[in-house]
C-alpha positions in Angstrom: 0.0 0.0 0.0 1.3 3.4 -1.0 1.4 6.2 1.6 0.0 8.6 -1.0 -3.3 9.8 0.6 -6.4 9.4 -1.5 -8.6 11.0 1.2 -7.8 13.5 3.9 -10.5 14.7 6.2 -9.2 17.6 8.3 -11.1 18.4 11.6 -14.6 18.2 10.1 -17.7 19.0 12.2 -21.4 18.9 11.4 -24.0 20.8 13.4 -27.8 20.5 13.1 -29.0 23.4 15.1 -27.8 22.8 18.7 -26.9 19.2 17.9 -23.3 18.5 17.0 -23.4 15.2 15.1 -19.7 15.1 14.2 -17.0 17.1 16.1 -13.5 17.8 14.9 -12.9 14.4 13.2 -9.8 13.9 11.1 -8.9 10.9 8.8 -6.2 10.1 6.3 -6.6 7.1 3.9 -3.7 6.0 1.8 -4.0 4.6 -1.8 -5.0 1.0 -1.7 -6.0 1.0 1.9 -9.1 -0.7 3.3 -10.3 1.4 6.3 -13.2 0.6 8.6 -15.2 3.1 10.5 -16.9 1.7 13.6 -18.7 3.0 16.6 -21.9 2.5 18.7 -25.3 3.6 17.5 -25.5 7.4 17.4 -21.7 7.7 17.0 -22.0 9.9 13.9 -20.8 7.3 11.4 -23.3 7.8 8.6 -23.2 11.6 9.1 -19.4 11.4 8.7 -19.9 9.4 5.5 -22.4 12.0 4.2 -19.8 14.7 4.8 -17.1 12.7 2.8 -19.4 11.9 -0.1 -21.0 15.4 -0.3 -24.5 14.8 0.8 -24.0 17.2 3.7 -21.7 20.3 3.7 -19.5 20.4 6.8 -20.1 23.1 9.4 -16.3 23.3 9.8 -13.2 21.6 8.5 -11.9 20.5 5.1 -12.1 17.4 2.8 -9.3 16.7 0.4 -9.8 14.0 -2.3 -7.0 13.1 -4.7 -5.1 16.3 -3.7 -8.2 18.4 -4.5 -10.3 20.4 -2.0 -13.8 19.0 -2.5 -15.3 20.5 0.7 -17.9 22.6 -1.2 -18.4 20.2 -4.1 -21.7 18.4 -4.5 -22.1 14.6 -4.3 -22.5 14.5 -8.1 -19.3 16.4 -8.6 -17.4 14.1 -6.3 -18.7 11.1 -8.2 -17.3 12.6 -11.4 -13.9 13.0 -9.7 -13.9 9.2 -8.7 -15.7 8.8 -5.5 -18.3 6.0 -5.4 -20.7 5.1 -2.6 -23.2 2.5 -1.5 -25.9 3.0 1.2 -27.0 1.3 4.3 -30.4 0.7 2.6 -29.6 -0.8 -0.8 -30.1 1.7 -3.7 -31.0 -0.2 -6.8 -33.6 -0.3 -9.6 -35.6 -3.4 -8.5 -37.7 -3.5 -11.7 -34.6 -3.7 -13.9 -32.2 -6.6 -14.5 -28.7 -6.7 -13.1 -27.4 -5.9 -16.5 -29.7 -2.9 -16.9 -28.8 -1.6 -13.5 -25.1 -1.7 -14.3 -25.7 -0.3 -17.8 -27.3 2.8 -16.3 -24.3 3.4 -14.1 -21.8 2.6 -17.0 -23.6 5.0 -19.4 -23.3 7.8 -16.8 -19.6 7.0 -16.2 -19.0 7.2 -20.0 -21.0 10.4 -20.5 -23.7 8.6 -22.5 -26.6 9.4 -20.2 -28.2 11.9 -22.5 -27.1 10.4 -25.8 -30.1 9.2 -28.0 -27.9 6.6 -29.8 -24.4 5.1 -29.7 -22.1 3.9 -32.5 -21.3 0.2 -32.9 -17.9 0.8 -31.4 -19.3 2.6 -28.4 -22.0 0.0 -27.9 -19.5 -2.8 -28.0 -17.2 -1.0 -25.6 -20.1 -0.4 -23.3 -21.2 -4.0 -23.3 -17.6 -5.2 -22.5 -17.4 -2.8 -19.6 -20.8 -4.0 -18.2 -19.9 -7.6 -18.5 -16.5 -6.9 -16.9 -18.1 -5.2 -13.8 -20.8 -7.9 -13.5 -18.1 -10.6 -13.6 -16.1 -8.7 -10.9 -19.0 -8.9 -8.5 -19.8 -12.6 -9.3 -23.2 -11.9 -10.9 -22.7 -13.1 -14.4 -25.1 -16.1 -14.0 -27.8 -13.7 -12.7 -27.2 -10.8 -15.2 -30.6 -11.2 -16.8 -32.5 -11.5 -13.5 -34.6 -8.7 -12.1 -32.7 -7.2 -9.2 -35.9 -7.1 -7.1 -36.1 -10.9 -7.3 -32.6 -11.6 -6.0 -31.5 -12.5 -2.5 -30.5 -9.5 -0.3 -26.8 -10.4 -0.7 -27.0 -10.4 -4.5 -28.9 -7.1 -4.4 -26.0 -5.6 -2.4 -23.5 -7.1 -4.9 -25.5 -5.4 -7.7 -25.3 -2.1 -5.9 -21.6 -2.5 -5.5 -21.4 -3.3 -9.2 -23.2 0.0 -10.0 -20.7 1.9 -7.9 -17.8 0.1 -9.6 -19.2 1.0 -13.0 -18.4 4.6 -12.2 -14.7 3.7 -12.1 -14.1 5.1 -8.5 -10.7 5.8 -7.0 -12.4 5.6 -3.6 -15.3 3.3 -2.8 -17.4 4.1 0.3 -19.5 1.2 1.6 -22.1 2.0 4.3 -22.8 -1.2 6.3 -22.4 -3.6 3.4 -23.5 -6.6 5.4 -26.5 -5.0 7.1 -29.5 -7.4 7.4 -27.6 -10.4 6.2 -27.3 -14.0 7.5 -23.9 -15.7 8.0 -23.6 -17.0 4.4 -24.5 -13.7 2.7 -22.1 -11.9 5.1 -19.4 -14.3 4.2 -20.0 -13.8 0.4 -20.0 -10.0 0.6 -16.9 -10.0 2.8 -15.2 -12.2 0.2 -16.3 -9.8 -2.6 -14.9 -6.8 -0.8 -11.6 -8.6 -0.1 -11.4 -9.6 -3.7 -12.0 -6.1 -5.0 -9.4 -4.7 -2.6 -6.8 -7.3 -3.4 -7.3 -7.7 -7.2 -7.9 -4.1 -8.1 -5.9 -2.3 -5.3 -9.1 -0.3 -4.8 -9.1 2.2 -1.9 -12.1 1.3 0.3 -13.6 3.0 3.4 -16.5 1.1 5.0 -18.9 1.5 7.9 -19.6 -1.8 9.5 -21.4 -3.1 12.6 -20.2 -6.7 12.4 -16.9 -6.9 14.2 -16.0 -10.2 12.5 -16.1 -8.4 9.1 -14.2 -5.4 10.4 -11.3 -7.4 11.9 -11.2 -9.8 9.0 -10.9 -7.0 6.3 -9.5 -3.8 7.6 -6.0 -2.5 7.3 -6.8 0.2 9.8 -9.8 1.1 11.9 -11.3 4.5 12.9 -13.5 4.5 16.0 -16.1 7.2 16.5 -18.1 7.8 19.8 -20.7 10.5 20.3 -19.5 12.3 17.2 -15.9 12.4 18.2 -12.8 10.5 17.2 -12.1 8.0 19.9 -9.2 5.9 18.4 -7.4 5.0 15.2 -5.1 2.1 14.6 -4.6 -1.4 13.3 -7.1 -4.1 14.2 -4.7 -5.4 16.9 -4.3 -1.9 18.4 -8.1 -1.3 18.4 -8.8 -4.7 19.9 -6.4 -3.9 22.8 -7.6 -0.3 23.3 -9.4 -0.1 26.7 -11.4 3.1 25.7 -12.7 1.3 22.6 -13.6 -1.8 24.7 -15.5 0.4 27.1 -17.3 2.4 24.5 -18.1 -0.2 21.9 -16.6 -3.7 21.9 -17.4 -4.4 25.5 -21.0 -3.5 25.0 -21.3 -5.7 21.9 -19.9 -8.7 23.7 
């Protein structure tokens, strides 16, 4: 893993009236790193993700992505710069097939969203890219199935495929195993590991399942009550008494 930072979050805060949801949190993620963000309910994890991805503007602080200040850029502008995201509640088009879902994202990534027609070369290139992304996420055998008919784990994989179609430099995953049984959790964990290893993709994920976190993460960031509690390797976090008291001990 290179030390070159893909993402640098500098003392960001977010206030909603008198409520401070995130307070002075900093984070630096190197290229090719897989970083997990954990914390008890109400710790500010999803608000923090919304700040990184541009859904909320920070009340204070700065966000640097690929050496560019994106603090005031919209979510759409950040996607164009190479930031992809999935959500805690899966965001897909259930009435469309896996192929059609990925096609929508691929057309956007290639600037074809408003094009009424494509040349044969463009259509062939588009098809190759769609097939490639579907294969990356293990959905080739279900490419023609309606996403709404798939198991929850496969729906999540389809959402990840849509994010990958946008060719992100940074992939943000918000609780990718939420609502899954053991087998689906295992399969999504293996998919994330594969994407990280094979593509050297920089990934930041929020996750509640500590088995997933300690199995996947290079480093872990812990939030508690909107504040940064600790950062370190899985071994360092597991041994941190403050983390045990605030989160891991309660989960046991």
